[in-house]
HTML snippet that shows the backbone in 3Dmol.js (N, CA, C, O; Angstrom):
<script src="https://3Dmol.org/build/3Dmol-min.js"></script>
<div id="view" style="width:600px;height:400px;position:relative"></div>
<script>
const pdb = `
ATOM      1  N   MET A   1     -10.000   1.886  -6.692  1.00  0.00           N
ATOM      2  CA  MET A   1      -8.701   2.650  -6.661  1.00  0.00           C
ATOM      3  C   MET A   1      -7.663   2.156  -5.743  1.00  0.00           C
ATOM      4  O   MET A   1      -7.874   1.472  -4.741  1.00  0.00           O
ATOM      5  N   ASN A   2      -6.205   2.676  -6.295  1.00  0.00           N
ATOM      6  CA  ASN A   2      -5.316   1.703  -5.445  1.00  0.00           C
ATOM      7  C   ASN A   2      -4.470   3.169  -4.802  1.00  0.00           C
ATOM      8  O   ASN A   2      -4.015   4.196  -5.306  1.00  0.00           O
ATOM      9  N   TYR A   3      -4.541   2.750  -3.792  1.00  0.00           N
ATOM     10  CA  TYR A   3      -3.548   3.772  -3.436  1.00  0.00           C
ATOM     11  C   TYR A   3      -2.538   3.317  -2.108  1.00  0.00           C
ATOM     12  O   TYR A   3      -2.525   2.235  -1.521  1.00  0.00           O
ATOM     13  N   GLU A   4      -1.180   5.303  -1.701  1.00  0.00           N
ATOM     14  CA  GLU A   4      -0.479   4.199  -0.771  1.00  0.00           C
ATOM     15  C   GLU A   4      -1.110   5.017  -0.128  1.00  0.00           C
ATOM     16  O   GLU A   4      -2.021   5.587  -0.729  1.00  0.00           O
ATOM     17  N   VAL A   5      -0.865   5.368   1.297  1.00  0.00           N
ATOM     18  CA  VAL A   5      -0.151   6.948   1.721  1.00  0.00           C
ATOM     19  C   VAL A   5       0.625   6.999   2.190  1.00  0.00           C
ATOM     20  O   VAL A   5       1.049   5.945   1.717  1.00  0.00           O
ATOM     21  N   GLN A   6       2.084   7.572   3.391  1.00  0.00           N
ATOM     22  CA  GLN A   6       3.378   7.207   3.243  1.00  0.00           C
ATOM     23  C   GLN A   6       3.494   8.959   4.324  1.00  0.00           C
ATOM     24  O   GLN A   6       3.413  10.131   3.957  1.00  0.00           O
ATOM     25  N   ILE A   7       3.630   8.557   5.198  1.00  0.00           N
ATOM     26  CA  ILE A   7       4.275  10.113   6.420  1.00  0.00           C
ATOM     27  C   ILE A   7       5.877   9.902   6.663  1.00  0.00           C
ATOM     28  O   ILE A   7       6.566   9.129   7.329  1.00  0.00           O
ATOM     29  N   PHE A   8       6.103  10.974   5.788  1.00  0.00           N
ATOM     30  CA  PHE A   8       7.833  10.667   6.433  1.00  0.00           C
ATOM     31  C   PHE A   8       7.977  11.590   8.021  1.00  0.00           C
ATOM     32  O   PHE A   8       7.970  12.820   7.966  1.00  0.00           O
ATOM     33  N   THR A   9       8.119  10.791   9.545  1.00  0.00           N
ATOM     34  CA  THR A   9       7.769  12.067  10.905  1.00  0.00           C
ATOM     35  C   THR A   9       9.143  11.281  11.428  1.00  0.00           C
ATOM     36  O   THR A   9       9.625  10.296  10.868  1.00  0.00           O
ATOM     37  N   GLN A  10       9.638  11.890  12.549  1.00  0.00           N
ATOM     38  CA  GLN A  10      11.392  11.678  13.506  1.00  0.00           C
ATOM     39  C   GLN A  10      10.111  11.497  14.996  1.00  0.00           C
ATOM     40  O   GLN A  10       8.889  11.638  14.988  1.00  0.00           O
ATOM     41  N   PRO A  11      10.974  11.172  16.023  1.00  0.00           N
ATOM     42  CA  PRO A  11      10.539  10.566  17.141  1.00  0.00           C
ATOM     43  C   PRO A  11      10.347  11.733  17.675  1.00  0.00           C
ATOM     44  O   PRO A  11      10.930  12.714  17.212  1.00  0.00           O
ATOM     45  N   ASN A  12       9.374  11.849  18.897  1.00  0.00           N
ATOM     46  CA  ASN A  12       9.043  13.406  18.837  1.00  0.00           C
ATOM     47  C   ASN A  12       8.959  14.851  18.561  1.00  0.00           C
ATOM     48  O   ASN A  12       9.608  15.880  18.753  1.00  0.00           O
ATOM     49  N   CYS A  13       7.560  14.343  17.875  1.00  0.00           N
ATOM     50  CA  CYS A  13       7.585  15.107  16.805  1.00  0.00           C
ATOM     51  C   CYS A  13       5.857  15.310  16.837  1.00  0.00           C
ATOM     52  O   CYS A  13       5.118  14.455  16.349  1.00  0.00           O
ATOM     53  N   SER A  14       5.311  16.636  17.518  1.00  0.00           N
ATOM     54  CA  SER A  14       4.139  16.594  17.887  1.00  0.00           C
ATOM     55  C   SER A  14       3.271  16.189  16.213  1.00  0.00           C
ATOM     56  O   SER A  14       2.488  15.362  15.747  1.00  0.00           O
ATOM     57  N   SER A  15       4.222  17.663  15.713  1.00  0.00           N
ATOM     58  CA  SER A  15       2.865  17.765  14.596  1.00  0.00           C
ATOM     59  C   SER A  15       3.158  16.305  13.498  1.00  0.00           C
ATOM     60  O   SER A  15       2.483  16.114  12.486  1.00  0.00           O
ATOM     61  N   CYS A  16       3.982  15.633  13.830  1.00  0.00           N
ATOM     62  CA  CYS A  16       3.898  14.204  12.806  1.00  0.00           C
ATOM     63  C   CYS A  16       2.791  13.587  13.380  1.00  0.00           C
ATOM     64  O   CYS A  16       1.893  13.091  12.700  1.00  0.00           O
ATOM     65  N   ALA A  17       2.814  13.594  15.107  1.00  0.00           N
ATOM     66  CA  ALA A  17       1.332  12.804  15.626  1.00  0.00           C
ATOM     67  C   ALA A  17       0.272  13.128  15.516  1.00  0.00           C
ATOM     68  O   ALA A  17      -0.660  12.376  15.799  1.00  0.00           O
ATOM     69  N   LYS A  18       0.155  14.006  15.197  1.00  0.00           N
ATOM     70  CA  LYS A  18      -0.809  15.353  14.781  1.00  0.00           C
ATOM     71  C   LYS A  18      -1.607  14.303  13.500  1.00  0.00           C
ATOM     72  O   LYS A  18      -2.637  13.656  13.693  1.00  0.00           O
ATOM     73  N   VAL A  19      -0.894  14.350  12.322  1.00  0.00           N
ATOM     74  CA  VAL A  19      -1.069  13.537  11.205  1.00  0.00           C
ATOM     75  C   VAL A  19      -1.335  12.188  11.209  1.00  0.00           C
ATOM     76  O   VAL A  19      -2.360  11.606  10.856  1.00  0.00           O
ATOM     77  N   LYS A  20      -0.217  11.716  11.681  1.00  0.00           N
ATOM     78  CA  LYS A  20      -0.845   9.977  11.942  1.00  0.00           C
ATOM     79  C   LYS A  20      -2.312   9.845  12.437  1.00  0.00           C
ATOM     80  O   LYS A  20      -3.313   9.424  11.857  1.00  0.00           O
ATOM     81  N   GLY A  21      -2.088  10.441  13.966  1.00  0.00           N
ATOM     82  CA  GLY A  21      -3.490  10.618  14.482  1.00  0.00           C
ATOM     83  C   GLY A  21      -4.652  10.710  13.372  1.00  0.00           C
ATOM     84  O   GLY A  21      -5.365   9.753  13.071  1.00  0.00           O
ATOM     85  N   TRP A  22      -4.760  12.206  12.709  1.00  0.00           N
ATOM     86  CA  TRP A  22      -5.917  11.987  11.706  1.00  0.00           C
ATOM     87  C   TRP A  22      -6.156  10.631  11.070  1.00  0.00           C
ATOM     88  O   TRP A  22      -7.232  10.033  11.082  1.00  0.00           O
ATOM     89  N   PHE A  23      -4.968  10.194  10.484  1.00  0.00           N
ATOM     90  CA  PHE A  23      -5.238   9.430   9.624  1.00  0.00           C
ATOM     91  C   PHE A  23      -6.142   8.141  10.236  1.00  0.00           C
ATOM     92  O   PHE A  23      -7.075   7.470   9.796  1.00  0.00           O
ATOM     93  N   GLN A  24      -5.515   8.155  11.245  1.00  0.00           N
ATOM     94  CA  GLN A  24      -5.653   6.686  12.566  1.00  0.00           C
ATOM     95  C   GLN A  24      -6.985   6.753  13.178  1.00  0.00           C
ATOM     96  O   GLN A  24      -7.355   5.919  14.005  1.00  0.00           O
ATOM     97  N   GLU A  25      -7.839   7.911  12.712  1.00  0.00           N
ATOM     98  CA  GLU A  25      -9.435   8.785  13.381  1.00  0.00           C
ATOM     99  C   GLU A  25      -9.860   7.994  12.442  1.00  0.00           C
ATOM    100  O   GLU A  25     -10.207   6.846  12.717  1.00  0.00           O
ATOM    101  N   ASN A  26      -9.920   8.665  10.692  1.00  0.00           N
ATOM    102  CA  ASN A  26     -10.390   8.666  10.262  1.00  0.00           C
ATOM    103  C   ASN A  26      -9.891   6.502   9.385  1.00  0.00           C
ATOM    104  O   ASN A  26      -9.878   6.162   8.202  1.00  0.00           O
ATOM    105  N   ARG A  27      -9.644   5.796  10.439  1.00  0.00           N
ATOM    106  CA  ARG A  27      -9.568   4.901   9.746  1.00  0.00           C
ATOM    107  C   ARG A  27      -8.541   4.482   8.298  1.00  0.00           C
ATOM    108  O   ARG A  27      -9.111   3.534   7.757  1.00  0.00           O
ATOM    109  N   ILE A  28      -7.279   4.844   7.517  1.00  0.00           N
ATOM    110  CA  ILE A  28      -7.068   4.916   6.467  1.00  0.00           C
ATOM    111  C   ILE A  28      -5.483   4.883   7.074  1.00  0.00           C
ATOM    112  O   ILE A  28      -4.679   5.494   7.777  1.00  0.00           O
ATOM    113  N   SER A  29      -5.739   3.342   6.003  1.00  0.00           N
ATOM    114  CA  SER A  29      -4.110   2.988   5.952  1.00  0.00           C
ATOM    115  C   SER A  29      -2.730   4.216   5.841  1.00  0.00           C
ATOM    116  O   SER A  29      -2.980   5.257   5.233  1.00  0.00           O
ATOM    117  N   PHE A  30      -1.647   4.070   6.306  1.00  0.00           N
ATOM    118  CA  PHE A  30      -0.235   4.626   6.193  1.00  0.00           C
ATOM    119  C   PHE A  30       0.642   4.120   6.050  1.00  0.00           C
ATOM    120  O   PHE A  30       0.496   2.946   5.712  1.00  0.00           O
ATOM    121  N   ILE A  31       1.533   4.436   6.145  1.00  0.00           N
ATOM    122  CA  ILE A  31       3.204   3.690   6.126  1.00  0.00           C
ATOM    123  C   ILE A  31       3.730   5.251   6.710  1.00  0.00           C
ATOM    124  O   ILE A  31       3.605   6.391   6.262  1.00  0.00           O
ATOM    125  N   GLU A  32       4.536   4.539   8.241  1.00  0.00           N
ATOM    126  CA  GLU A  32       5.656   5.804   8.403  1.00  0.00           C
ATOM    127  C   GLU A  32       6.488   5.723   8.180  1.00  0.00           C
ATOM    128  O   GLU A  32       6.569   4.512   7.973  1.00  0.00           O
ATOM    129  N   LYS A  33       7.814   6.293   7.931  1.00  0.00           N
ATOM    130  CA  LYS A  33       8.947   6.109   7.612  1.00  0.00           C
ATOM    131  C   LYS A  33       9.330   7.739   8.473  1.00  0.00           C
ATOM    132  O   LYS A  33       8.826   8.861   8.428  1.00  0.00           O
ATOM    133  N   ASP A  34      10.647   7.023   9.327  1.00  0.00           N
ATOM    134  CA  ASP A  34      10.940   7.316  10.797  1.00  0.00           C
ATOM    135  C   ASP A  34      12.486   7.895  10.039  1.00  0.00           C
ATOM    136  O   ASP A  34      13.429   7.126   9.852  1.00  0.00           O
ATOM    137  N   ILE A  35      12.507   8.762   9.819  1.00  0.00           N
ATOM    138  CA  ILE A  35      13.969   9.349   9.735  1.00  0.00           C
ATOM    139  C   ILE A  35      14.837   9.263   9.952  1.00  0.00           C
ATOM    140  O   ILE A  35      15.892   9.125   9.334  1.00  0.00           O
ATOM    141  N   VAL A  36      14.338   9.379  11.601  1.00  0.00           N
ATOM    142  CA  VAL A  36      16.153   8.703  11.975  1.00  0.00           C
ATOM    143  C   VAL A  36      16.532   7.699  12.909  1.00  0.00           C
ATOM    144  O   VAL A  36      17.491   7.734  13.679  1.00  0.00           O
ATOM    145  N   ASN A  37      15.273   6.365  12.694  1.00  0.00           N
ATOM    146  CA  ASN A  37      15.364   5.181  13.094  1.00  0.00           C
ATOM    147  C   ASN A  37      15.489   4.182  11.594  1.00  0.00           C
ATOM    148  O   ASN A  37      16.107   3.118  11.575  1.00  0.00           O
ATOM    149  N   ASP A  38      14.805   4.742  10.444  1.00  0.00           N
ATOM    150  CA  ASP A  38      14.739   4.133   9.087  1.00  0.00           C
ATOM    151  C   ASP A  38      16.362   4.608   7.942  1.00  0.00           C
ATOM    152  O   ASP A  38      16.087   5.383   7.027  1.00  0.00           O
ATOM    153  N   PRO A  39      17.560   4.250   8.014  1.00  0.00           N
ATOM    154  CA  PRO A  39      18.698   4.203   6.804  1.00  0.00           C
ATOM    155  C   PRO A  39      17.794   4.651   5.774  1.00  0.00           C
ATOM    156  O   PRO A  39      17.691   5.837   5.462  1.00  0.00           O
ATOM    157  N   GLN A  40      17.111   3.676   5.223  1.00  0.00           N
ATOM    158  CA  GLN A  40      16.315   3.811   4.587  1.00  0.00           C
ATOM    159  C   GLN A  40      15.233   5.522   3.515  1.00  0.00           C
ATOM    160  O   GLN A  40      15.239   6.171   2.469  1.00  0.00           O
ATOM    161  N   ALA A  41      14.184   5.298   5.487  1.00  0.00           N
ATOM    162  CA  ALA A  41      13.349   6.320   4.797  1.00  0.00           C
ATOM    163  C   ALA A  41      14.404   7.516   4.946  1.00  0.00           C
ATOM    164  O   ALA A  41      14.136   8.684   4.662  1.00  0.00           O
ATOM    165  N   ASN A  42      15.729   7.034   5.464  1.00  0.00           N
ATOM    166  CA  ASN A  42      15.990   9.032   5.700  1.00  0.00           C
ATOM    167  C   ASN A  42      16.617   9.265   4.541  1.00  0.00           C
ATOM    168  O   ASN A  42      16.769  10.430   4.172  1.00  0.00           O
ATOM    169  N   GLN A  43      17.269   7.778   3.477  1.00  0.00           N
ATOM    170  CA  GLN A  43      17.912   8.484   2.295  1.00  0.00           C
ATOM    171  C   GLN A  43      16.304   9.757   1.418  1.00  0.00           C
ATOM    172  O   GLN A  43      16.164  10.957   1.183  1.00  0.00           O
ATOM    173  N   GLU A  44      15.223   8.087   1.196  1.00  0.00           N
ATOM    174  CA  GLU A  44      14.131   9.121   0.857  1.00  0.00           C
ATOM    175  C   GLU A  44      13.512  10.099   1.741  1.00  0.00           C
ATOM    176  O   GLU A  44      12.453   9.490   1.886  1.00  0.00           O
ATOM    177  N   PHE A  45      13.406  10.860   2.248  1.00  0.00           N
ATOM    178  CA  PHE A  45      13.217  11.986   3.058  1.00  0.00           C
ATOM    179  C   PHE A  45      14.685  12.987   2.326  1.00  0.00           C
ATOM    180  O   PHE A  45      14.484  14.135   1.928  1.00  0.00           O
ATOM    181  N   GLY A  46      16.189  12.294   2.242  1.00  0.00           N
ATOM    182  CA  GLY A  46      16.190  13.266   1.470  1.00  0.00           C
ATOM    183  C   GLY A  46      16.968  13.925  -0.060  1.00  0.00           C
ATOM    184  O   GLY A  46      17.836  14.749  -0.349  1.00  0.00           O
ATOM    185  N   ALA A  47      15.859  12.794  -0.898  1.00  0.00           N
ATOM    186  CA  ALA A  47      15.618  13.418  -2.325  1.00  0.00           C
ATOM    187  C   ALA A  47      14.425  13.939  -2.503  1.00  0.00           C
ATOM    188  O   ALA A  47      14.087  14.044  -3.682  1.00  0.00           O
ATOM    189  N   LEU A  48      13.183  14.539  -1.172  1.00  0.00           N
ATOM    190  CA  LEU A  48      12.483  14.645  -1.419  1.00  0.00           C
ATOM    191  C   LEU A  48      12.776  16.718  -1.153  1.00  0.00           C
ATOM    192  O   LEU A  48      11.937  17.598  -0.965  1.00  0.00           O
ATOM    193  N   ASN A  49      14.542  16.814  -1.276  1.00  0.00           N
ATOM    194  CA  ASN A  49      14.786  18.354  -0.527  1.00  0.00           C
ATOM    195  C   ASN A  49      13.908  19.546   0.527  1.00  0.00           C
ATOM    196  O   ASN A  49      13.630  20.741   0.627  1.00  0.00           O
ATOM    197  N   GLU A  50      13.748  18.286   1.144  1.00  0.00           N
ATOM    198  CA  GLU A  50      13.021  19.873   2.591  1.00  0.00           C
ATOM    199  C   GLU A  50      13.217  19.215   3.364  1.00  0.00           C
ATOM    200  O   GLU A  50      13.322  17.992   3.269  1.00  0.00           O
ATOM    201  N   LYS A  51      13.318  19.912   4.375  1.00  0.00           N
ATOM    202  CA  LYS A  51      13.521  20.487   5.787  1.00  0.00           C
ATOM    203  C   LYS A  51      13.041  20.093   7.274  1.00  0.00           C
ATOM    204  O   LYS A  51      13.477  20.064   8.425  1.00  0.00           O
ATOM    205  N   PHE A  52      11.801  19.788   6.493  1.00  0.00           N
ATOM    206  CA  PHE A  52      10.840  19.441   7.426  1.00  0.00           C
ATOM    207  C   PHE A  52       9.853  18.201   8.112  1.00  0.00           C
ATOM    208  O   PHE A  52       9.448  17.461   7.216  1.00  0.00           O
ATOM    209  N   VAL A  53       9.437  17.850   9.287  1.00  0.00           N
ATOM    210  CA  VAL A  53       8.223  16.885   8.833  1.00  0.00           C
ATOM    211  C   VAL A  53       7.647  17.424   9.743  1.00  0.00           C
ATOM    212  O   VAL A  53       8.062  18.316  10.484  1.00  0.00           O
ATOM    213  N   PRO A  54       6.331  16.733   9.726  1.00  0.00           N
ATOM    214  CA  PRO A  54       5.472  15.743   8.893  1.00  0.00           C
ATOM    215  C   PRO A  54       5.597  16.268   7.015  1.00  0.00           C
ATOM    216  O   PRO A  54       5.439  17.402   6.565  1.00  0.00           O
ATOM    217  N   ILE A  55       5.882  15.157   6.353  1.00  0.00           N
ATOM    218  CA  ILE A  55       5.263  15.206   5.194  1.00  0.00           C
ATOM    219  C   ILE A  55       4.740  13.884   4.962  1.00  0.00           C
ATOM    220  O   ILE A  55       4.940  12.752   5.403  1.00  0.00           O
ATOM    221  N   THR A  56       3.736  14.635   3.810  1.00  0.00           N
ATOM    222  CA  THR A  56       2.402  13.637   3.689  1.00  0.00           C
ATOM    223  C   THR A  56       2.249  13.397   2.037  1.00  0.00           C
ATOM    224  O   THR A  56       1.787  14.315   1.359  1.00  0.00           O
ATOM    225  N   ILE A  57       2.665  12.088   1.385  1.00  0.00           N
ATOM    226  CA  ILE A  57       2.557  12.214   0.554  1.00  0.00           C
ATOM    227  C   ILE A  57       1.685  10.988   0.779  1.00  0.00           C
ATOM    228  O   ILE A  57       1.480  10.181   1.686  1.00  0.00           O
ATOM    229  N   ILE A  58       1.069  11.326  -1.047  1.00  0.00           N
ATOM    230  CA  ILE A  58      -0.278  10.205  -1.425  1.00  0.00           C
ATOM    231  C   ILE A  58      -0.275  10.009  -2.655  1.00  0.00           C
ATOM    232  O   ILE A  58      -0.847  10.803  -3.403  1.00  0.00           O
ATOM    233  N   ILE A  59       0.391   8.874  -3.138  1.00  0.00           N
ATOM    234  CA  ILE A  59       0.428   8.102  -4.706  1.00  0.00           C
ATOM    235  C   ILE A  59      -0.737   7.654  -5.294  1.00  0.00           C
ATOM    236  O   ILE A  59      -1.018   7.067  -4.249  1.00  0.00           O
ATOM    237  N   THR A  60      -1.757   7.369  -6.073  1.00  0.00           N
ATOM    238  CA  THR A  60      -2.408   6.973  -6.798  1.00  0.00           C
ATOM    239  C   THR A  60      -1.734   6.017  -8.021  1.00  0.00           C
ATOM    240  O   THR A  60      -0.625   5.590  -8.341  1.00  0.00           O
ATOM    241  N   ASP A  61      -3.467   5.948  -8.603  1.00  0.00           N
ATOM    242  CA  ASP A  61      -3.053   4.840  -9.690  1.00  0.00           C
ATOM    243  C   ASP A  61      -2.034   5.769 -10.702  1.00  0.00           C
ATOM    244  O   ASP A  61      -1.345   5.151 -11.513  1.00  0.00           O
ATOM    245  N   ASP A  62      -1.953   7.152 -10.649  1.00  0.00           N
ATOM    246  CA  ASP A  62      -1.622   7.918 -11.435  1.00  0.00           C
ATOM    247  C   ASP A  62      -0.813   9.346 -11.014  1.00  0.00           C
ATOM    248  O   ASP A  62       0.042   9.807 -11.770  1.00  0.00           O
ATOM    249  N   LYS A  63      -1.104   9.883  -9.963  1.00  0.00           N
ATOM    250  CA  LYS A  63      -0.293  10.941  -9.533  1.00  0.00           C
ATOM    251  C   LYS A  63       0.264  10.582  -7.547  1.00  0.00           C
ATOM    252  O   LYS A  63       0.151   9.776  -6.623  1.00  0.00           O
ATOM    253  N   ARG A  64       0.813  11.761  -7.909  1.00  0.00           N
ATOM    254  CA  ARG A  64       1.700  11.222  -6.740  1.00  0.00           C
ATOM    255  C   ARG A  64       0.922  12.956  -5.547  1.00  0.00           C
ATOM    256  O   ARG A  64       0.540  13.993  -6.088  1.00  0.00           O
ATOM    257  N   TYR A  65       0.917  12.812  -4.589  1.00  0.00           N
ATOM    258  CA  TYR A  65       0.410  14.291  -4.110  1.00  0.00           C
ATOM    259  C   TYR A  65       1.696  14.122  -2.711  1.00  0.00           C
ATOM    260  O   TYR A  65       2.114  13.103  -2.162  1.00  0.00           O
ATOM    261  N   GLN A  66       2.007  15.440  -2.505  1.00  0.00           N
ATOM    262  CA  GLN A  66       2.520  15.957  -1.500  1.00  0.00           C
ATOM    263  C   GLN A  66       2.525  17.328  -0.688  1.00  0.00           C
ATOM    264  O   GLN A  66       2.741  18.425  -1.202  1.00  0.00           O
ATOM    265  N   VAL A  67       2.170  17.029   1.068  1.00  0.00           N
ATOM    266  CA  VAL A  67       1.975  17.677   1.930  1.00  0.00           C
ATOM    267  C   VAL A  67       3.102  17.909   1.977  1.00  0.00           C
ATOM    268  O   VAL A  67       3.850  17.150   1.360  1.00  0.00           O
ATOM    269  N   VAL A  68       3.909  19.508   3.027  1.00  0.00           N
ATOM    270  CA  VAL A  68       4.619  19.407   4.295  1.00  0.00           C
ATOM    271  C   VAL A  68       4.664  19.895   5.403  1.00  0.00           C
ATOM    272  O   VAL A  68       5.331  20.658   4.703  1.00  0.00           O
ATOM    273  N   GLY A  69       4.657  20.160   6.134  1.00  0.00           N
ATOM    274  CA  GLY A  69       3.512  20.209   7.566  1.00  0.00           C
ATOM    275  C   GLY A  69       2.150  19.467   7.876  1.00  0.00           C
ATOM    276  O   GLY A  69       1.398  18.639   7.363  1.00  0.00           O
ATOM    277  N   PRO A  70       2.261  20.194   8.943  1.00  0.00           N
ATOM    278  CA  PRO A  70       0.560  19.463   9.229  1.00  0.00           C
ATOM    279  C   PRO A  70      -0.586  20.001   9.181  1.00  0.00           C
ATOM    280  O   PRO A  70      -1.464  20.089  10.039  1.00  0.00           O
ATOM    281  N   ASN A  71      -0.511  20.486   7.748  1.00  0.00           N
ATOM    282  CA  ASN A  71      -1.959  21.076   7.554  1.00  0.00           C
ATOM    283  C   ASN A  71      -2.752  20.495   6.842  1.00  0.00           C
ATOM    284  O   ASN A  71      -2.885  20.609   5.623  1.00  0.00           O
ATOM    285  N   LEU A  72      -3.478  19.661   7.762  1.00  0.00           N
ATOM    286  CA  LEU A  72      -4.545  19.331   8.572  1.00  0.00           C
ATOM    287  C   LEU A  72      -5.641  19.384   7.089  1.00  0.00           C
ATOM    288  O   LEU A  72      -5.980  18.568   6.232  1.00  0.00           O
ATOM    289  N   LYS A  73      -5.901  20.685   7.355  1.00  0.00           N
ATOM    290  CA  LYS A  73      -7.239  20.851   5.801  1.00  0.00           C
ATOM    291  C   LYS A  73      -6.561  20.700   4.664  1.00  0.00           C
ATOM    292  O   LYS A  73      -7.347  20.074   3.953  1.00  0.00           O
ATOM    293  N   LYS A  74      -5.419  20.918   3.948  1.00  0.00           N
ATOM    294  CA  LYS A  74      -4.384  20.429   3.262  1.00  0.00           C
ATOM    295  C   LYS A  74      -5.364  18.957   2.879  1.00  0.00           C
ATOM    296  O   LYS A  74      -6.250  18.605   2.101  1.00  0.00           O
ATOM    297  N   ILE A  75      -4.576  18.446   3.933  1.00  0.00           N
ATOM    298  CA  ILE A  75      -4.921  16.843   4.152  1.00  0.00           C
ATOM    299  C   ILE A  75      -6.628  16.061   3.596  1.00  0.00           C
ATOM    300  O   ILE A  75      -7.232  15.371   2.775  1.00  0.00           O
ATOM    301  N   LYS A  76      -6.666  16.736   4.626  1.00  0.00           N
ATOM    302  CA  LYS A  76      -8.431  16.450   4.454  1.00  0.00           C
ATOM    303  C   LYS A  76      -9.188  16.936   2.520  1.00  0.00           C
ATOM    304  O   LYS A  76     -10.168  16.319   2.104  1.00  0.00           O
ATOM    305  N   THR A  77      -8.721  17.705   1.922  1.00  0.00           N
ATOM    306  CA  THR A  77      -9.198  18.737   0.541  1.00  0.00           C
ATOM    307  C   THR A  77      -8.575  17.224  -0.313  1.00  0.00           C
ATOM    308  O   THR A  77      -9.234  16.607  -1.150  1.00  0.00           O
ATOM    309  N   LEU A  78      -7.247  16.872   0.121  1.00  0.00           N
ATOM    310  CA  LEU A  78      -6.748  16.030  -0.852  1.00  0.00           C
ATOM    311  C   LEU A  78      -7.493  14.439  -0.816  1.00  0.00           C
ATOM    312  O   LEU A  78      -7.751  13.586  -1.666  1.00  0.00           O
ATOM    313  N   VAL A  79      -7.669  14.573   0.643  1.00  0.00           N
ATOM    314  CA  VAL A  79      -7.972  13.066   0.032  1.00  0.00           C
ATOM    315  C   VAL A  79      -9.419  12.561  -0.013  1.00  0.00           C
ATOM    316  O   VAL A  79      -9.821  11.402  -0.111  1.00  0.00           O
ATOM    317  N   THR A  80     -10.170  13.821   0.089  1.00  0.00           N
ATOM    318  CA  THR A  80     -11.512  13.853  -0.295  1.00  0.00           C
ATOM    319  C   THR A  80     -11.717  14.096  -1.948  1.00  0.00           C
ATOM    320  O   THR A  80     -12.584  13.476  -2.565  1.00  0.00           O
ATOM    321  N   THR A  81     -10.864  15.024  -2.568  1.00  0.00           N
ATOM    322  CA  THR A  81     -10.964  14.696  -4.179  1.00  0.00           C
ATOM    323  C   THR A  81      -9.971  13.679  -4.405  1.00  0.00           C
ATOM    324  O   THR A  81     -10.524  13.449  -5.480  1.00  0.00           O
ATOM    325  N   VAL A  82      -8.591  12.486  -4.389  1.00  0.00           N
ATOM    326  CA  VAL A  82      -8.660  11.564  -4.386  1.00  0.00           C
ATOM    327  C   VAL A  82      -9.663  10.937  -4.609  1.00  0.00           C
ATOM    328  O   VAL A  82      -9.708  10.493  -5.756  1.00  0.00           O
ATOM    329  N   GLY A  83     -10.318  10.760  -4.119  1.00  0.00           N
ATOM    330  CA  GLY A  83     -11.568   9.603  -3.230  1.00  0.00           C
ATOM    331  C   GLY A  83     -10.523   8.418  -2.177  1.00  0.00           C
ATOM    332  O   GLY A  83      -9.932   7.375  -2.456  1.00  0.00           O
ATOM    333  N   ILE A  84     -10.601   8.808  -1.552  1.00  0.00           N
ATOM    334  CA  ILE A  84     -10.059   8.047   0.403  1.00  0.00           C
ATOM    335  C   ILE A  84     -11.053   7.854   0.509  1.00  0.00           C
ATOM    336  O   ILE A  84     -12.058   8.374   0.024  1.00  0.00           O
ATOM    337  N   SER A  85     -10.784   6.541   1.614  1.00  0.00           N
ATOM    338  CA  SER A  85     -12.472   6.476   2.521  1.00  0.00           C
ATOM    339  C   SER A  85     -11.271   5.606   3.554  1.00  0.00           C
ATOM    340  O   SER A  85     -10.102   5.391   3.232  1.00  0.00           O
ATOM    341  N   GLY A  86     -11.803   5.280   4.593  1.00  0.00           N
ATOM    342  CA  GLY A  86     -11.253   4.488   5.761  1.00  0.00           C
ATOM    343  C   GLY A  86     -11.944   3.521   5.430  1.00  0.00           C
ATOM    344  O   GLY A  86     -12.897   3.427   4.657  1.00  0.00           O
ATOM    345  N   GLN A  87     -11.120   2.390   6.406  1.00  0.00           N
ATOM    346  CA  GLN A  87     -11.307   1.629   6.323  1.00  0.00           C
ATOM    347  C   GLN A  87     -11.523   0.638   7.293  1.00  0.00           C
ATOM    348  O   GLN A  87     -10.799   0.748   8.282  1.00  0.00           O
ATOM    349  N   SER A  88     -12.505  -0.528   7.288  1.00  0.00           N
ATOM    350  CA  SER A  88     -12.703  -0.945   8.620  1.00  0.00           C
ATOM    351  C   SER A  88     -11.680  -1.823   9.442  1.00  0.00           C
ATOM    352  O   SER A  88     -11.202  -2.662   8.680  1.00  0.00           O
ATOM    353  N   ASN A  89     -11.186  -1.932  10.677  1.00  0.00           N
ATOM    354  CA  ASN A  89     -10.106  -3.189  10.627  1.00  0.00           C
ATOM    355  C   ASN A  89     -11.074  -4.697  11.197  1.00  0.00           C
ATOM    356  O   ASN A  89     -10.524  -5.796  11.262  1.00  0.00           O
TER     357      ASN A  89
END
`;
const viewer = $3Dmol.createViewer("view");
viewer.addModel(pdb, "pdb");
viewer.setStyle({}, {cartoon: {color: "spectrum"}});
viewer.zoomTo();
viewer.render();
</script>
């Protein structure tokens, strides 16, 4: 199954670090989108109509899932449901 994980972040965000750390610990690749230092990421963030980061988006072949905030319980459940497993580096 093809998937992509995107995490919208900003510098000095402890909640963002928590979410990124969980994905790193579980060896699940993700694309970080820094809304402060990357104008394209900021534009994409604006289109989400959300006010806070982190926002985790998981895109599969046929679905798109979004988790707002550092809700690791919801992220873990979603990763399991979608069938994403860690990758060895």
